[in-house]
N, C-alpha and C positions, 0 to 999 in steps of 0.2 A: 417780593422775592426777586433777587437779582440773578438772572441767568445769562451766561455768555451765549454767543451764537451757537455753540455746540449744545449747550444746555445740560441739565442734570435731571435725573429721574426723581420720582417722589421718594425713593429710597436713598437719595444722595449719591448715586452712582453716575458718573459722567457718561452721557449717552454716546459721545464720540469714542470713548474707550470700549464701551459695550459693543458698539458697531464694529470697531476694529477687531475685538476679540472674536465676535461672531463670524466676521469675514475670514479670519485666520482658521477657525474651526471648520468652516465650510470648505475652505481651500484644502486643508489637510484631508478631510473626508473625500473630497472629489479626487484628489491625487491618489489616495489610497484605493478608491474604487477603480479608477481608470488604470492605475498601475498594476492592480491585482487581476484585472480582467484577462490578461494574457498569461497569467501564471498557471502552472500545472501543479496540483497538489500531489506529492509523491507519498506522503505519510498518512494521508486521509485526514489530517488535522488542519488547523488554520495557521500553521507556522509560515511566516514570511521569510524568504531567503534574501540576503543582501544582494543588491544588483551587481556589485563588484565581483561576486563569485560565480556569476552565471556562466562565463566562458569556462571556468574550471569545472563546474558541474557538468557541462555539456561534454567536454573531452573525457571527464571521468565516467560519465554514463556510457559514452561510446566505447571506451576501453572495457568497461564492465560488461557490456553487452557481448563483446567478443570473447569474454572469459566465462560465459555461462556454461554450466555443466551440460553434458550431452543428453541428459534426460529431459531437459527443458523443451517445451513445445510439443510434447508427445502425450497421448492419453495412455495411462497405465492402469491395468486391471489387477486387482488384488487376487492373489491365490493363497492368501494367508488363512489358515484354519481359524474359524471363529468370526471372520469378517462377514458382514451382511452380503448376500448375493449381489453381484454386479458392482461391488465397491470400486470406484475409480478415483484417481488423483491426477491432476494436470497442473504442472508448474509452468506458468506463462513467463515469457521474457520480461514483462513489465513488473515482475516480482509479485504477481497475484497467484494464489494457489486455489484450485477448485477441488473440493472433495464431494463425492456423491455416491449413492448406491441405489439399487432398485427399490429399497424400502425406507431409507432415511432421507431427511431433509438435506439439501445440498448446503455446503459451507464454502464461502469465499473469504479468504484471508490474505494477509501479506506474508511473504516469505523473503528470506535473505540468505546470503552466503556468508558463513563464518570463516571457513577455510576450504582448502581443496577437497576435503572429504566430509565436511560438516555443514549442515544447513539449519535454519531456524524458521519457525512459523508460530503463529499465535492461535490458540484454540480456547474459546471461553475465557478470554483475558489472560490465559496462562501461556508463557512462551515455551515452546517445545523445541529442543535441539535434537538432531538426529545425525548419526553417521550414515553416509550413503556409499554404496558401491554398485558397480554394474558388472556382474560376472560375464555378461555378454551384452551386445548392443540392444537386445530385445528383453533384457531383464534388469530390474531395479530392486535393490535391497535397501530398506531403511531400518536403522536400529535406533529407536528413540533412547537418548542417553538416560541412564539410571533406571530403566524399566526391565532390562533383561529380555525384552521382546524384540522379535525380528519380523518385519513386514516385507513380504515378497510380492512384487508386481511384475506382470509381463506386458509388453507393448500390445495394445489392443489392435485387433484386426478389423478393418472397415469393410462392410457395415457391421455394426454390433447392436444387438437388442438385448435388453435385460432377459436373463434366462427364464424368469417366471412370467414374462409377458409376451412370449412368442405367439 
């Protein structure tokens, strides 16, 4: 069997090509790992954003943070008839929403702004859109689109303990 300095494998594949290909794969994997190590996932998925748009995303995120609705960052207590006692909702500036009550399991989901008066979040894989208004700085009204339902919340007073667990 006549083999060159690089040689061939038993399968007839040139070893030098195999080593080059393996080296390229290892290089790509290493770059991907180190490149993604500093990335922040905004969607909870594994989507990778192009590096060229980082500056645009940063300025966009900064301007978006300045445009957050006034109800963001406050704990809101439901006064809606039929809601479980102590039902609360908290919209965080990082576009995470927390829902909880004294009796139900809490829910953490993503939320977003659709317009000046409409927001969206996901519950059980279903997107929910709601019109929002604030009749006063201490009151929040959410009207989930297409339901005919109105949810009314008041800003919580600190300290607060679930009514059934005092």
